[in-house]
C-alpha positions in Angstrom: 0.0 0.0 0.0 1.1 3.6 -0.6 1.0 6.4 1.9 -2.1 8.6 1.5 -4.2 5.9 -0.2 -7.7 5.0 1.2 -8.7 1.5 2.2 -12.1 0.4 3.2 -13.5 3.8 2.2 -12.6 5.2 5.7 -9.0 4.6 6.5 -6.1 6.7 5.1 -2.7 4.8 5.0 0.1 6.7 6.8 3.1 4.5 7.3 4.1 0.8 7.9 4.4 -0.4 11.4 5.7 -3.9 10.9 5.7 -7.0 8.7 5.9 -10.7 9.4 5.2 -13.8 7.4 2.5 -12.9 4.9 1.0 -10.2 7.1 1.8 -6.5 7.4 0.6 -3.8 9.8 0.1 -0.1 8.9 -0.7 3.0 10.8 -3.9 4.5 9.4 -6.1 7.5 10.1 -9.8 7.2 10.5 -11.0 10.1 8.4 -14.4 10.6 10.1 -13.3 10.6 13.7 -9.7 11.7 13.0 -8.2 8.9 15.1 -4.9 6.9 14.6 -5.5 3.1 14.4 -3.4 0.1 13.4 -4.5 -2.0 10.4 -3.3 -5.5 9.9 -3.6 -6.9 6.3 -3.4 -10.6 5.6 -3.9 -12.5 2.3 -7.5 -13.8 2.2 -7.8 -17.5 2.5 -10.9 -19.7 1.8 -11.3 -20.7 5.4 -10.3 -17.6 7.3 -11.7 -17.5 10.8 -13.9 -14.4 10.2 -16.4 -15.5 12.8 -13.8 -15.5 15.6 -12.5 -12.1 14.5 -16.0 -10.6 14.7 -16.4 -12.3 18.1 -13.1 -10.8 19.2 -14.4 -7.3 18.4 -16.5 -7.5 21.6 -13.6 -8.2 24.0 -12.8 -5.7 26.6 -9.6 -6.2 28.7 -6.6 -3.8 29.4 -4.3 -6.5 28.1 -6.0 -6.7 24.7 -6.1 -4.1 22.0 -9.6 -3.1 20.9 -10.7 -4.4 17.5 -12.9 -1.9 15.7 -13.4 -3.3 12.3 -12.9 -6.4 10.1 -13.4 -6.3 6.4 -12.1 -7.7 3.1 -10.4 -5.5 0.5 -8.3 -6.2 -2.6 -7.8 -9.9 -1.8 -6.9 -9.3 1.8 -8.7 -9.5 5.2 -8.1 -6.3 7.1 -8.3 -6.1 10.9 -8.5 -2.5 12.3 -7.5 -2.2 15.9 -6.4 0.2 18.6 -3.0 1.7 17.9 -0.6 1.2 20.8 2.9 2.7 21.1 5.4 0.3 22.6 7.8 -2.5 21.8 7.3 -6.2 21.5 9.2 -8.7 23.6 11.0 -9.8 20.4 12.2 -6.3 19.8 13.2 -5.9 23.4 15.2 -9.1 23.4 17.0 -8.0 20.3 17.9 -4.8 22.1 18.7 -6.1 25.6 19.8 -9.6 24.9 18.3 -11.0 28.1 15.7 -10.3 30.8 15.7 -10.8 34.6 13.5 -13.6 35.9 11.5 -11.0 37.9 10.6 -9.2 34.6 9.7 -12.5 33.0 7.5 -13.6 35.9 5.7 -10.3 36.0 4.9 -10.5 32.3 3.9 -14.1 32.5 1.5 -13.3 35.3 -0.1 -10.6 33.2 -0.3 -13.0 30.2 -2.0 -15.6 32.4 -4.7 -13.0 33.4 -5.3 -12.2 29.7 -5.6 -15.9 28.8 -7.9 -16.6 31.7 -10.2 -13.8 30.3 -10.1 -15.3 26.8 -10.6 -18.8 27.9 -13.6 -17.8 30.2 -15.6 -16.4 27.3 -18.6 -18.3 26.0 -17.5 -20.2 23.9 -13.9 -20.1 25.1 -11.6 -18.2 22.7 -8.2 -19.8 21.9 -5.6 -17.2 20.8 -3.6 -19.7 18.8 -0.4 -17.6 18.1 1.3 -16.7 21.3 4.9 -15.7 20.5 7.4 -12.9 21.5 6.4 -10.7 18.5 2.8 -10.8 19.6 3.5 -9.7 23.2 4.0 -5.9 23.5 5.0 -3.8 26.5 2.7 -0.8 26.3 3.2 2.8 27.4 2.3 2.0 31.0 4.6 -1.0 31.2 1.6 -3.3 30.8 1.9 -6.5 28.7 -0.6 -6.5 25.8 -1.4 -9.6 23.7 -1.6 -8.8 20.0 -2.9 -10.4 16.8 -6.1 -12.4 16.6 -5.4 -13.6 13.1 -5.2 -17.2 14.3 -7.9 -17.2 17.0 -10.3 -20.1 17.2 -13.5 -20.7 19.2 -13.4 -23.9 21.2 -15.6 -26.6 19.7 -15.6 -25.1 16.2 -15.0 -27.4 13.3 -11.4 -28.1 12.2 -10.0 -25.5 9.9 -6.6 -24.5 8.5 -4.2 -23.5 11.3 -2.4 -20.2 11.2 -0.1 -20.3 14.2 3.7 -19.9 14.1 5.4 -23.3 13.9 8.3 -22.6 16.3 5.9 -21.7 19.2 2.9 -23.8 18.2 1.7 -26.8 20.3 2.1 -30.3 18.7 -1.7 -30.6 18.2 -1.8 -27.3 16.4 0.5 -28.8 13.7 -1.7 -31.9 13.3 -4.9 -31.0 11.5 -6.5 -34.2 12.8 -6.3 -33.0 16.4 -8.6 -30.5 18.1 -7.2 -27.5 19.9 -8.1 -26.4 23.4 -7.0 -23.9 26.0 -3.9 -26.0 26.8 -2.6 -25.2 23.3 -2.2 -21.6 24.5 -0.4 -22.8 27.6 2.2 -24.7 25.4 2.9 -21.6 23.3 3.2 -19.4 26.4 5.7 -21.8 27.9 7.7 -22.1 24.7 7.7 -18.3 24.4 9.1 -17.6 27.9 11.6 -20.4 27.5 12.9 -18.6 24.5 12.9 -15.2 26.4 14.8 -16.7 29.3 17.4 -18.3 27.2 17.0 -21.5 29.3 18.4 -19.7 32.4 15.6 -20.1 34.9 15.4 -20.9 38.6 14.4 -24.5 39.4 10.9 -23.6 40.2 10.4 -21.5 37.1 12.0 -24.2 35.0 9.6 -26.8 36.3 6.7 -24.5 35.6 7.7 -24.0 32.0 8.3 -27.7 31.6 4.7 -28.5 32.6 3.4 -25.9 30.1 5.5 -27.5 27.3 4.6 -31.2 27.8 4.1 -33.0 24.5 1.2 -34.9 26.0 -1.3 -32.1 26.8 -3.0 -34.2 29.5 0.2 -33.6 31.5 0.0 -29.8 31.1 -2.0 -27.5 33.4 -5.7 -28.4 32.9 -7.1 -24.9 33.4 -6.1 -21.3 33.9 -6.6 -21.3 37.7 -4.2 -24.2 38.2 -1.6 -22.5 36.0 -2.0 -19.3 38.0 -1.7 -21.0 41.4 1.5 -22.7 40.4 2.9 -19.5 38.9 2.1 -17.7 42.2 4.1 -20.2 44.2 7.1 -19.6 41.8 6.8 -15.9 42.5 6.5 -16.2 46.2 9.9 -18.0 46.5 11.4 -14.6 45.6 8.8 -12.6 47.5 11.1 -9.8 48.6 12.5 -9.2 45.1 9.0 -9.6 43.6 7.7 -7.0 45.9 10.5 -4.6 45.0 9.8 -5.2 41.3 6.1 -4.6 41.9 6.9 -1.1 43.2 9.1 -0.6 40.1 6.3 -1.8 37.9 3.9 0.7 39.5 6.5 3.5 39.0 7.0 2.5 35.3 3.3 2.4 34.8 2.9 5.9 36.2 5.9 7.3 34.4 5.1 5.5 31.1 1.5 6.8 31.3 2.8 10.4 31.5 5.1 9.9 28.5 2.2 8.3 26.6 -0.2 11.1 27.4 2.5 13.7 26.3 3.0 11.8 23.0 -0.7 11.6 22.4 -1.1 15.3 23.1 1.7 16.1 20.7 0.3 14.0 18.0 -3.2 15.4 18.5 -1.8 19.0 18.3 -0.1 18.2 15.0 -3.3 16.7 13.6 -5.3 19.8 14.8 -3.0 22.2 13.1 -3.2 20.3 9.8 -7.0 20.2 10.0 -7.2 23.9 10.8 -5.5 24.7 7.5 -8.4 23.1 5.6 -11.5 24.9 4.3 -13.5 21.7 4.3 -16.4 21.3 6.7 -15.6 17.7 7.7 -12.0 18.5 8.4 -13.0 21.4 10.7 -15.5 19.2 12.5 -12.7 16.7 13.1 -10.6 19.5 14.5 -13.5 20.3 16.9 -13.7 16.7 18.0 -10.0 16.8 18.8 -10.1 20.0 20.9 -13.8 20.9 21.6 -12.7 23.6 24.1 -11.0 25.7 21.3 -13.1 28.4 19.7 -11.1 28.8 16.5 -12.5 25.8 14.6 -16.1 26.8 15.4 -15.5 30.4 14.2 -13.8 29.2 11.0 -16.6 26.9 10.2 -19.1 29.7 10.6 -17.0 32.0 8.4 -16.8 29.4 5.7 -20.6 29.0 5.8 -21.0 32.7 5.3 -18.5 33.1 2.4 -21.4 33.2 0.0 -23.3 35.7 2.3 -26.1 33.1 2.7 -26.7 31.1 5.9 -28.7 28.0 4.7 -31.0 25.9 6.8 -28.6 22.9 6.3 -25.6 24.9 7.4 -27.4 26.3 10.5 -28.6 22.8 11.5 -25.1 21.3 11.2 -23.6 24.1 13.2 -26.2 23.8 15.9 -25.7 20.0 16.1 -22.0 20.6 16.6 -22.5 23.1 19.4 -25.0 20.8 21.0 -22.5 18.0 21.1 -19.3 19.9 22.0 -20.2 23.5 22.8 -20.4 22.9 26.5 -16.6 22.3 26.4 -16.0 26.0 25.5 -15.2 28.6 28.1 -18.1 30.9 29.0 -16.6 33.9 27.2 -15.8 31.9 24.0 -19.3 30.4 24.0 -20.8 33.9 24.4 -18.8 35.3 21.4 -19.7 32.3 19.2 -23.4 32.6 20.2 -23.3 36.4 19.3 -21.7 35.6 15.9 -24.4 33.0 15.3 -27.1 35.5 16.1 -25.6 37.9 13.6 -25.5 35.1 11.0 -29.2 34.3 11.5 -30.2 38.0 11.5 -28.5 39.1 8.3 -27.8 35.9 6.3 -30.5 33.3 7.0 -32.7 32.5 4.0 -36.0 32.0 5.7 -38.3 34.6 7.4 -37.9 33.1 10.8 -34.2 34.0 10.9 -34.8 36.9 13.4 -36.6 34.6 15.7 -33.6 32.2 15.7 -31.3 35.2 16.1 -33.1 36.2 19.2 -32.5 32.8 20.8 -28.8 33.0 20.1 -28.4 36.6 21.3 -30.1 35.5 24.5 -27.5 32.8 24.9 -24.8 35.2 24.1 -25.9 37.5 27.0 -25.4 34.5 29.3 -21.7 34.4 28.3 -18.9 36.9 29.0 -19.5 39.4 26.2 -17.6 42.7 26.0 -19.7 45.7 27.1 -20.2 46.8 23.5 -21.3 43.4 22.3 -23.5 43.0 25.3 -25.3 46.3 24.6 -25.8 45.3 20.9 -27.0 41.8 21.8 -29.7 43.3 24.1 -30.9 45.6 21.3 -31.0 42.7 18.7 -32.8 40.5 21.2 -35.4 43.1 22.0 -35.9 44.0 18.3 -36.1 40.3 17.4 -38.7 39.8 20.1 -40.8 42.7 18.7 -40.5 41.3 15.2 -41.7 37.9 16.3 -44.7 39.4 18.2 -45.6 41.6 15.2 -45.6 38.7 12.9 -47.8 36.6 15.3 -50.2 39.5 15.7 -50.5 40.0 12.0 -51.2 36.3 11.4 -53.5 35.5 14.3 -54.6 38.8 15.7 -53.4 37.6 19.1 -51.2 39.5 21.5 -50.7 43.2 22.1 -47.5 44.9 20.9 -45.8 47.8 22.7 -45.4 50.0 19.7 -43.5 52.7 21.5 -41.0 50.2 22.8 -40.7 48.8 19.3 -39.9 52.3 18.0 -37.3 52.8 20.7 -35.7 49.4 19.8 -35.4 50.4 16.1 -33.8 53.7 17.2 -31.3 52.0 19.5 -30.4 49.4 16.8 -29.9 52.2 14.3 -27.6 54.2 16.5 -25.5 51.2 17.6 -24.9 50.1 14.1 -24.1 53.4 12.4 -20.4 53.4 13.3 -17.8 52.9 10.6 -16.6 49.9 12.6 -19.7 48.0 11.5 -19.0 46.4 8.0 -20.7 48.4 5.2 -22.6 45.3 3.9 -24.2 44.8 7.3 -25.1 48.5 7.6 -26.8 48.4 4.2 -28.8 45.2 5.0 -29.8 46.6 8.4 -30.7 49.9 6.9 -33.1 48.2 4.5 -34.7 46.1 7.2 -35.1 48.9 9.8 -36.6 51.2 7.1 -39.1 48.6 6.2 -40.1 48.1 9.8 -40.3 51.8 10.3 -42.6 52.2 7.2 -44.9 49.3 8.2 -45.3 50.8 11.7 -45.9 54.5 10.9 -49.6 54.5 11.7 -49.1 52.6 14.9 -46.2 54.8 16.0 -48.3 57.9 15.5 -51.3 56.4 17.4 -49.0 55.4 20.3 -47.6 58.9 20.9 -44.5 59.0 18.6 -44.2 62.6 17.3 -43.5 63.6 13.7 -40.1 65.0 14.7 -39.1 61.8 16.3 -40.0 59.9 13.2 -38.2 62.3 11.0 -35.1 62.0 13.2 -35.2 58.2 12.9 -35.5 58.4 9.1 -32.5 60.7 9.0 -30.5 58.4 11.3 -31.3 55.5 9.0 -30.1 57.5 6.0 -26.7 58.0 7.6 -26.2 54.3 8.2 -25.5 53.8 4.5 -25.6 57.1 2.6 -26.8 57.0 -1.0 -28.6 53.7 -0.5 -32.4 53.1 -0.6 -33.0 56.6 -2.0 -36.4 55.8 -3.5 -37.6 54.0 -0.4 -36.5 56.9 1.8 -38.4 59.4 -0.4 -41.6 57.3 -0.1 -41.2 57.1 3.7 -40.6 60.8 4.2 -43.6 61.7 2.1 -45.7 59.2 4.1 -44.6 60.7 7.4 -45.6 64.2 6.3 -48.9 63.0 4.9 -49.7 61.0 8.1 -49.2 63.9 10.4 -50.9 66.3 8.0 -54.2 64.4 8.5 -53.8 61.9 5.7 -53.3 58.2 5.5 -51.2 56.4 2.9 -51.4 53.3 0.8 -48.9 50.5 0.6 -47.8 52.0 -2.8 -46.8 55.3 -1.1 -49.8 57.3 -2.4 -52.0 59.2 0.1 -55.6 59.9 0.6 -57.5 62.2 3.0 -58.7 60.8 6.3 -62.4 60.9 6.8 
């Protein structure tokens, strides 16, 4: 496989992690959740144990990597599993040459716990390929059993065996014989005899000899008996074992810190790469990585508004994201984002209910830590949006009373607060058009609720100054309508006038 190619429609190949026999392991990136995983690829065979692999996906033990996916692609079976940083016992032996018996006993006890978990499943699951290259020491110093490519459920029909010959039990090499949990005991004994180099204490030697009996009836019959005998071996060196236990705890703690730092560094690198993108899914992945950072949310909103339209689909997607991860943001960051979302609904939303939605988000913005200037504007927008919603409801159903004087004051305040040069010209032009329309529609109500002609004329003049030269015809009609209204005339929707009776 080549770096950057996609496999299974979801996983992007990054780099090789290892190779052995006919299999190969690659580091891959899950594109949807932006997570690093390990993918093992093995040539597809007619009687591959797919059922056992699917069964293994449900295992949950700290000594086993999680299996997330199993699928076939390009003549291979692919097993996607948790990516763990660490070294196998085969690699460590090549580097160190030998291990102390205390180290070996600690790892063997951990392996026995893992095997007990596998063998206690219903039906029991036989690993089938225990060997040094399948035993990893993870970041916390914990032994992890890798590779379920040869696993087999106890009692299943005979099938081709995939274990490694050097470490496989005699019955595993004879297709006429059934396997059972004692086959794993043999491979474990053979593995630790290899790791010890044949230099064991008498008790440890006898333990491994029992595991490796050719006649499996002479091996340990179950996991509990194996563990009890192993515990007696460890107790003979109780003081040293205790000292090594303290060391193991220290390594676990220290290794965990290193692992967390590495994970954080990797996540930060992924985040920076994703933030360079202008694709929605990439930015959503950045939010998943660090939901407490405001930048990805803001960039996503900016991209949605590049065409100066905020669609229903875009708004729904952004609200879902905020519903899932927005609570991770700090109060001030959430307030700023809610304010920007309110502006998006107010000016750019395609449907008429945009101002109603805007009012909701301005309300949420006020609960955050806005600057005094934004807080003042958010209150004005909220009030004006509330009046617009009440006005629409009254026109449609005739229900509810509207405070027209308060409505007029909200229009005036919104006009004053958005007349500054600091407000983008496009927003001033759009707001000018909207406020002038609201003003014109409410002229009769304003007059009947005590608003003077002078006050109305001053508002119209303020609106003119928001975006000079714009809406000239509409302003002319509005000014004539104000004069006619206060001269004892009413006016039609077309701007003409007629005498009041």
